[in-house]
MARBA-3410 file (N, C-alpha, C, O; in Angstrom, 1 decimal):
126
137.4,204.3,3.0,138.1,205.7,2.9,137.3,206.5,4.1,136.3,205.9,4.7 ~ 137.6,207.3,4.3,137.4,208.1,5.7,137.2,209.5,5.3,138.0,210.2,4.6 ~ 135.7,209.9,5.8,135.6,211.4,5.3,135.7,212.2,6.4,135.7,211.6,7.4 ~ 136.0,213.6,6.3,136.2,214.5,7.3,135.1,214.3,8.5,135.3,214.5,9.7 ~ 133.6,214.0,7.9,132.6,213.9,8.9,133.1,212.7,10.0,133.1,212.7,11.2
133.3,211.5,9.1,133.5,210.6,10.2,134.9,210.7,10.9,135.1,210.0,11.8 ~ 135.6,211.5,10.5,136.8,211.8,11.3,136.7,212.6,12.5,137.2,212.5,13.5 ~ 135.6,213.8,12.0,135.4,214.7,13.0,134.2,214.3,14.0,134.1,214.9,15.1 ~ 133.3,213.2,13.6,132.4,212.7,15.0,133.1,211.8,15.5,133.0,211.6,16.7 ~ 134.3,210.9,14.6,135.0,209.9,15.8,135.9,210.8,17.0,136.2,210.5,18.1
136.2,211.9,16.5,137.2,212.7,17.5,136.1,213.5,18.5,136.5,213.5,19.7 ~ 135.0,214.1,18.2,134.2,214.2,19.4,133.4,213.0,20.1,132.9,213.3,21.2 ~ 133.4,212.0,19.7,133.1,211.0,20.4,134.0,210.3,21.3,133.8,209.9,22.5 ~ 135.1,210.4,20.5,136.3,210.0,21.6,136.5,211.0,22.8,136.8,210.4,23.9 ~ 136.5,212.1,22.8,136.6,213.1,23.7,135.1,212.6,24.8,135.2,212.3,26.0
134.2,212.5,24.0,133.0,212.4,25.0,133.0,211.2,25.8,132.8,211.2,27.0 ~ 133.2,210.4,25.2,133.6,208.7,26.1,134.6,208.7,27.2,134.6,208.1,28.3 ~ 135.7,209.6,26.6,136.9,209.9,27.8,136.3,210.7,29.2,136.7,210.7,30.3 ~ 135.2,211.4,28.7,134.8,212.3,29.8,134.0,211.3,30.7,134.2,211.2,31.9 ~ 133.0,210.6,30.1,132.2,209.8,30.5,132.6,208.4,31.3,132.0,207.7,32.1
133.9,208.2,30.9,134.5,207.0,31.8,135.2,207.6,33.2,135.4,207.1,34.2 ~ 135.4,208.8,32.8,136.4,209.8,34.0,135.4,210.0,34.9,135.8,209.7,36.0 ~ 133.9,210.5,34.7,133.2,211.5,35.6,132.0,210.5,35.7,131.5,210.5,36.8 ~ 131.3,209.5,34.8,129.9,209.2,35.1,129.9,207.5,35.5,129.0,206.9,36.0 ~ 131.0,207.1,35.2,130.9,205.6,35.4,131.7,204.9,36.6,132.8,204.7,36.4
131.1,204.7,37.5,131.5,204.0,38.8,131.6,202.5,38.8,130.9,201.9,39.6 ~ 132.6,201.9,37.9,132.5,200.4,37.9,133.8,200.2,38.9,134.8,200.9,38.9 ~ 133.6,199.2,39.8,135.1,198.7,39.8,135.8,198.0,38.9,137.0,198.1,39.0 ~ 135.4,197.4,38.2,135.8,196.4,37.2,136.8,197.4,36.1,137.8,197.0,35.4 ~ 136.2,198.6,36.0,137.1,199.5,34.9,138.5,200.3,35.5,138.5,201.3,36.2
139.3,199.7,35.2,140.7,200.4,35.7,140.7,201.8,35.0,139.8,202.5,34.7 ~ 142.4,202.0,34.9,142.7,203.3,34.3,142.6,203.2,32.7,143.5,202.5,32.2 ~ 141.8,203.7,32.1,141.3,203.5,30.5,141.7,204.9,29.9,141.5,206.0,30.4 ~ 142.4,204.6,28.6,142.4,205.6,27.7,141.6,205.2,26.5,141.4,204.1,26.1 ~ 141.2,206.2,26.0,140.4,206.1,24.6,141.6,206.1,23.7,142.3,207.2,23.7
142.0,205.2,23.0,142.9,205.7,22.0,142.3,206.3,20.4,143.0,207.1,19.7 ~ 141.2,205.7,20.0,140.8,206.1,18.6,139.4,205.6,18.7,138.9,204.8,19.4 ~ 138.9,206.3,17.7,137.4,206.0,17.4,137.3,205.8,16.0,137.8,206.7,15.3 ~ 136.6,204.5,15.2,136.6,204.6,13.8,135.1,204.5,13.9,134.4,203.8,14.5 ~ 134.8,205.7,12.8,133.2,205.4,12.6,132.8,204.9,11.3,133.7,205.1,10.4
131.8,204.2,11.1,131.1,203.8,9.7,130.8,204.4,9.1,130.2,205.4,9.7 ~ 130.9,204.6,7.4,130.5,205.3,6.6,129.1,206.1,6.9,129.0,207.3,6.6 ~ 128.1,205.4,7.4,126.7,205.9,7.8,126.8,206.4,9.1,125.7,206.6,9.6 ~ 127.9,206.8,9.9,127.8,207.2,11.3,126.9,206.4,12.6,126.6,206.9,13.7 ~ 126.5,205.1,12.1,125.7,204.5,13.2,126.2,203.5,13.6,125.5,202.6,14.1
127.5,203.5,13.6,128.5,202.3,14.4,129.7,202.7,14.6,130.3,203.1,13.6 ~ 130.5,202.6,15.8,131.7,203.3,15.8,132.4,202.0,16.7,131.8,201.5,17.6 ~ 133.5,201.7,16.3,134.5,200.9,17.0,135.8,201.9,17.8,136.7,202.6,17.4 ~ 135.0,201.5,19.2,135.9,202.2,20.3,137.3,201.7,20.6,137.4,200.6,21.0 ~ 138.3,202.4,20.6,139.7,201.3,21.1,140.1,202.2,22.4,139.9,203.4,22.7
140.7,201.2,22.9,141.0,201.9,24.3,142.3,200.8,24.7,142.5,199.7,24.3 ~ 143.2,201.6,25.7,144.1,200.8,26.5,143.7,201.1,27.8,142.9,201.9,28.2 ~ 144.6,200.2,28.6,144.5,200.2,30.0,145.6,199.6,30.6,146.2,198.5,30.4 ~ 146.0,200.7,31.6,147.2,200.5,32.4,146.9,199.6,33.4,146.2,199.8,34.4 ~ 147.6,198.2,33.2,147.7,197.4,34.1,148.2,196.1,34.1,149.2,196.2,33.4
148.0,195.0,34.4,148.4,193.7,33.9,147.2,192.9,33.0,146.2,193.5,32.6 ~ 147.5,191.8,32.8,146.5,190.9,32.0,145.1,191.1,32.7,144.1,191.6,32.2 ~ 145.1,190.6,34.0,143.9,190.3,34.7,143.3,191.7,34.5,142.3,191.7,33.9 ~ 143.7,192.9,34.8,143.0,194.4,34.7,142.9,194.9,33.3,142.2,195.9,33.0 ~ 143.6,194.2,32.2,142.8,194.5,31.2,141.7,193.7,30.9,140.7,194.3,30.3
141.5,192.4,31.2,140.2,191.7,30.8,139.2,192.3,31.7,138.3,193.0,31.2 ~ 139.3,192.2,32.9,138.2,193.0,33.5,138.0,194.4,33.1,136.9,194.7,33.4 ~ 138.5,195.1,32.7,138.4,196.4,32.4,137.7,196.3,31.0,136.8,197.1,30.8 ~ 138.0,195.4,30.2,137.4,195.3,28.8,135.8,194.9,29.4,134.8,195.6,29.3 ~ 135.8,194.0,29.9,134.6,193.2,30.5,133.4,194.7,31.2,132.2,194.8,31.0
134.0,195.4,31.8,133.4,196.3,32.7,132.8,197.6,31.5,131.7,198.1,31.5 ~ 133.9,197.7,30.6,133.6,199.0,29.4,132.7,198.3,28.5,131.7,198.9,28.4 ~ 132.7,197.1,27.6,131.5,196.8,27.2,130.2,196.4,27.8,129.2,196.3,27.0 ~ 130.1,196.2,29.5,129.2,196.1,30.2,128.4,197.5,30.0,127.2,197.5,29.6 ~ 129.2,198.6,30.4,128.9,199.9,30.3,128.4,200.6,29.0,127.9,201.7,29.0
128.7,199.6,27.7,128.2,200.5,26.5,127.0,201.2,26.1,126.9,202.2,25.4 ~ 126.0,200.5,26.6,124.7,201.1,26.5,124.2,202.3,27.2,123.5,203.2,26.8 ~ 124.9,202.2,28.4,124.7,203.2,29.5,125.6,204.5,28.7,125.1,205.6,28.6 ~ 126.9,204.3,28.2,127.5,205.4,27.8,126.5,205.9,26.4,126.3,207.1,26.4 ~ 126.0,205.2,25.5,125.7,205.5,24.5,124.3,206.3,24.7,123.9,207.2,24.0
123.7,205.9,25.8,122.5,206.6,26.6,122.9,208.2,26.6,122.2,209.0,26.1 ~ 124.3,208.5,27.4,125.0,209.6,27.8,125.0,210.4,26.6,124.5,211.5,26.6 ~ 125.8,209.7,25.5,126.2,210.3,24.3,125.1,211.1,23.5,125.2,212.2,23.0 ~ 123.9,210.4,23.6,122.6,210.5,22.8,121.7,211.8,23.6,120.7,212.3,23.1 ~ 122.3,212.3,24.9,121.8,213.3,25.8,123.0,214.4,25.4,122.5,215.6,25.1
124.2,214.3,25.3,125.0,215.3,25.3,125.7,215.7,23.8,126.5,216.7,23.6 ~ 125.4,214.8,22.6,125.8,215.1,21.4,124.5,215.3,20.6,123.4,214.8,20.7 ~ 125.0,216.2,19.8,123.5,216.5,18.4,124.0,215.9,17.4,124.7,216.3,16.5 ~ 123.4,214.4,17.5,123.8,213.6,16.3,122.4,213.0,15.7,121.4,212.6,16.4 ~ 122.5,213.0,14.3,120.9,212.3,14.1,120.9,211.0,14.4,119.7,210.6,14.7
121.8,210.1,14.5,121.9,208.8,14.8,123.1,208.5,16.1,124.2,208.9,16.1 ~ 122.5,207.9,16.9,123.6,207.7,18.0,124.0,206.5,17.6,123.1,205.7,17.6 ~ 125.5,206.2,17.3,126.0,205.3,17.1,126.2,203.9,17.9,126.6,203.9,19.0 ~ 125.9,203.0,17.3,126.3,201.7,18.4,127.6,201.3,18.9,128.3,201.1,18.0 ~ 128.1,201.3,20.0,129.5,201.2,20.7,130.3,200.2,20.5,129.8,199.4,21.3
131.3,199.6,19.8,131.8,198.4,20.1,133.1,198.9,20.7,133.8,199.8,20.2 ~ 133.3,198.1,21.9,134.8,198.7,22.2,135.8,197.3,22.4,135.6,196.2,22.9 ~ 137.1,198.0,21.7,138.1,196.9,21.6,139.6,197.4,22.2,140.2,198.4,22.0 ~ 139.8,196.3,22.9,140.9,196.9,23.5,142.4,196.7,22.3,142.7,195.8,21.6 ~ 143.0,198.1,22.6,144.2,198.5,21.4,145.4,198.1,22.4,145.5,198.7,23.5
146.2,196.9,21.8,147.4,196.6,22.3,148.4,197.3,21.5,149.5,197.0,22.0 ~ 148.4,198.1,20.5,149.3,198.6,19.8,150.6,198.9,20.6,151.7,198.5,20.1 ~ 150.5,199.5,21.8,151.6,200.1,22.3,152.1,198.7,23.1,153.4,198.6,23.0 ~ 151.7,198.0,23.6,152.5,196.6,23.9,152.9,195.9,22.9,153.8,195.0,23.2 ~ 152.5,196.0,21.5,153.1,195.1,20.7,154.2,195.8,19.9,155.0,195.2,19.1
154.1,197.2,20.2,155.5,198.0,19.5,156.5,198.1,20.5,157.6,198.1,20.1 ~ 156.3,198.0,22.1,157.2,197.8,22.9,158.1,196.3,22.7,159.3,196.2,22.7 ~ 157.2,195.3,22.5,157.8,193.7,22.2,158.4,193.8,21.1,159.3,193.0,21.1 ~ 158.4,194.6,19.8,158.9,194.6,18.7,160.3,195.4,18.9,161.3,195.2,18.3 ~ 160.1,196.4,19.8,161.7,197.3,20.0,162.3,196.4,20.8,163.6,196.3,20.6
161.7,195.6,21.9,162.5,194.6,22.9,163.3,193.3,21.6,164.5,193.2,21.6 ~ 162.6,192.8,20.7,163.5,192.2,20.1,164.2,192.4,19.1,165.0,191.6,18.7 ~ 163.9,193.9,18.6,165.3,194.7,17.8,166.2,194.7,18.5,167.2,194.1,18.1 ~ 166.2,195.5,19.9,167.0,195.6,20.3,167.9,194.1,20.9,169.1,194.0,20.7 ~ 167.3,193.5,21.4,168.1,192.1,21.5,168.9,191.6,20.4,170.1,191.3,20.6
168.3,191.6,19.0,168.7,191.0,17.9,170.3,192.2,17.7,171.4,191.7,17.5 ~ 170.0,193.7,17.8,171.2,194.6,17.9,172.4,194.3,18.6,173.6,194.5,18.2 ~ 172.0,193.8,19.9,173.0,193.4,20.8,173.8,192.4,20.6,175.0,192.3,20.9 ~ 172.8,191.2,20.0,173.5,190.1,19.6,174.4,190.1,18.4,175.3,189.4,18.4 ~ 174.1,191.0,17.5,174.9,191.4,16.5,176.2,192.1,16.9,177.3,191.8,16.4
176.0,192.9,17.8,177.3,193.3,18.3,178.1,192.7,18.9,179.3,193.1,18.8 ~ 177.7,191.6,19.8,178.6,190.7,20.4,179.1,189.8,19.1,180.3,189.3,19.2 ~ 178.5,189.6,18.2,178.9,188.5,17.0,180.2,189.3,16.5,181.2,188.6,16.4 ~ 180.1,190.5,16.3,181.0,191.4,15.5,182.1,191.9,16.4,183.1,192.1,15.8 ~ 182.3,192.0,17.6,183.3,192.1,18.7,183.9,190.6,18.8,185.1,190.5,18.9
183.1,189.3,18.8,184.0,188.3,19.2,185.2,188.0,18.0,186.3,187.7,18.5 ~ 185.2,188.1,16.8,186.4,187.9,15.9,187.6,188.6,16.4,188.8,188.2,16.5 ~ 187.0,189.9,16.7,188.2,191.1,17.1,189.1,190.5,18.5,190.3,190.8,18.6 ~ 188.5,189.8,19.5,188.8,189.3,20.5,189.9,188.0,20.1,190.8,187.6,20.8 ~ 189.5,187.5,19.1,190.3,185.9,19.1,191.5,186.5,18.4,192.5,185.8,18.6
191.8,187.6,17.6,192.8,187.9,16.6,194.0,188.6,17.8,195.1,189.0,17.4
END
């Protein structure tokens, strides 16, 4: 169960981490990253940060490695910029929801096209 406080801190962290990645991190491994969500633990001591990467598989792997490597640095900047009793540990995870949704949509479209072909074939034989 998420509380209002968990959601509020998560949104604030999401905005702050996005800003840090845009302006304070200069790592060639980190590509075009979007922070898609932040899930906070009930005690606000841990945060799971979901991100997406624009690019191919290699870029996703490299960016994941770069972001995870920068986690402690990002956490330090958050400590300076946000007024929190505890600065949460950050666990970065690649969010592949958009890619999965596109794959499912492609499969559904393909299935729909095949069904249309099957339905139109008996009409062609008559």
